[in-house]
VOLUMNU-495035 format. One record per residue (C-alpha): x, y, z. Coordinates in steps of 0.5 Angstrom, whole numbers, plus 500, padded with zeros to 3 digits. Layout:
# VOLUMNU-495035
XYZ/...
This chain:
# VOLUMNU-495035
170630725/174625728/170618730/173613734/171606738/173606745/172600750/174593751/176589745/169586742/165591746/167598743/162604743/162609738/165616740/167623737/173627739/171634740/174641738/177641745/180634744/175631749/172624748/165624747/160618747/156617741/152611743/146614744/146617737/149611733/150604735/157603732/162606727/161602721/159601714/151602716/152609718/158612714/154615708/154622707/147624710/149620717/155623717/152630716/147629722/153627726/157634724/150638726/151635733/153640739/158635741/158639748/151636749/154629749/157625755/164626756/168619757/172619763/179617764/183614758/180608755/183603750/181605743/179600738/179600731/176606728/171602724/167596725/165590721/170591715/168587709/174588705/181590707/185591701/192594700/196597695/203594694/210598692/205605691/211610693/216611688/222612693/220605697/220601690/227604689/229602696/226595694/229595687/223594684/220597677/214602678/208598677/204599671/197598675/196598683/199592686/193589690/193584696/188582701/189583709/185578713/180582717/182578723/188582723/185588725/186591732/186598735/192603734/195602741/194594742/200590743/202586736/205579736/210576733/208569730/211563732/216561727/217568725/224571723/222577719/217581722/217588719/213595720/209599714/206606716/200607711/195612709/188608710/181610708/174608709/169607703/163611705/158609699/158603694/163605689/162601682/165604675/167610679/171616674/177618677/175625678/169623682/173618686/174622693/166623694/166615696/171616701/168617708/174618712/182617713/186614718/193611720/194604718/201600720/201594715/205589719/208584715/212577716/217578710/219570710/212568710/210573705/216572700/218565701/212561703/209561696/203564693/200570695/203576699/197575704/200570707/205575710/200580711/194577715/197574722/193576728/194583730/198585723/192591722/192596727/187601725/186608728/186612733/180615729/177616722/178623720/172625715/174627708/172634709/177635714/183632709/184638704/189634700/190626701/196627697/200632701/200628708/207628712/208621716/213618720/215611724/219610729/222603732/225604739/225611738/229611732/226614726/226609721/220612716/219619713/215620707/209624704/203622700/205626695/210621692/205615692/205612685/197611685/193617688/187615693/183617687/186613682/186607687/178608688/177608680/181602679/179598684/172600682/173597675/174590678/169590684/164594688/167597694/162597699/161602705/166600711/171597706/178599708/184600703/191601705/195605700/202603701/208605705/214610704/221608704/225605711/222599712/226594716/227589710/230595706/235597711/242596708/247592709/243588714/236588714/232590721/226586724/222587730/223583736/219582742/220588747/220593741/216599741/213602734/210609734/207612727/204618725/200621719/199629719/192630721/190623723/194622729/199617732/199609734/204606739/205599739/209594744/211587740/210581744/211574742/205569740/
């Protein structure tokens, strides 16, 4: 099941993509796609619907972030063995955790903005997942039961802010528009193995990243189990799991960073595509 939110920013409606790739309006069934409706019982009710009886949405409306009212936006750094090698960093012993401000969240195809004083705006295609029920002290073997669904995330970064302004990575990760999420959330029953998904990212039609979640150092299940020992994960929390090699910072001999006018396209197997135009803030 593919759940979406569509319409003008701040006024999105809930929707579903049916088997014929038609966008169907869910606003007569649920008020939004958020933590309040992501539990298994609610998702089972949506699965039981005859999608053909739901109103079809005309045209091609804007798609918003696929989940609303995000409580925590957690990210895992250096979580691909080949990306750690690219960054000349050791394999982490435990998941590297940083926060991304929820104010960075935008739709999958919204414009993304290079901040003032930015010189090193970078891209990162990442597998994201959304928590469906409260998770605390979760065993690894049970962890995937706490996932409502999976989505594509572009974990945009400003490397100068991240590396040179002292303190947390969050400084370079939380700029406005640095968190495109979507185009939809694919419920976990339709993702047979989150550790076997191909992904890529292009900049101006040039393939920059190619990877597969099989090279993740810490799996989705390991991430959930680890984080749940430290804090309660709540329904609607979003977790981004790291990026494969090919980020702009890692291009040799000279790094390449995003400029106004650049086009970024990214894809994860079974989860859809994002497309963003870079503009100057």
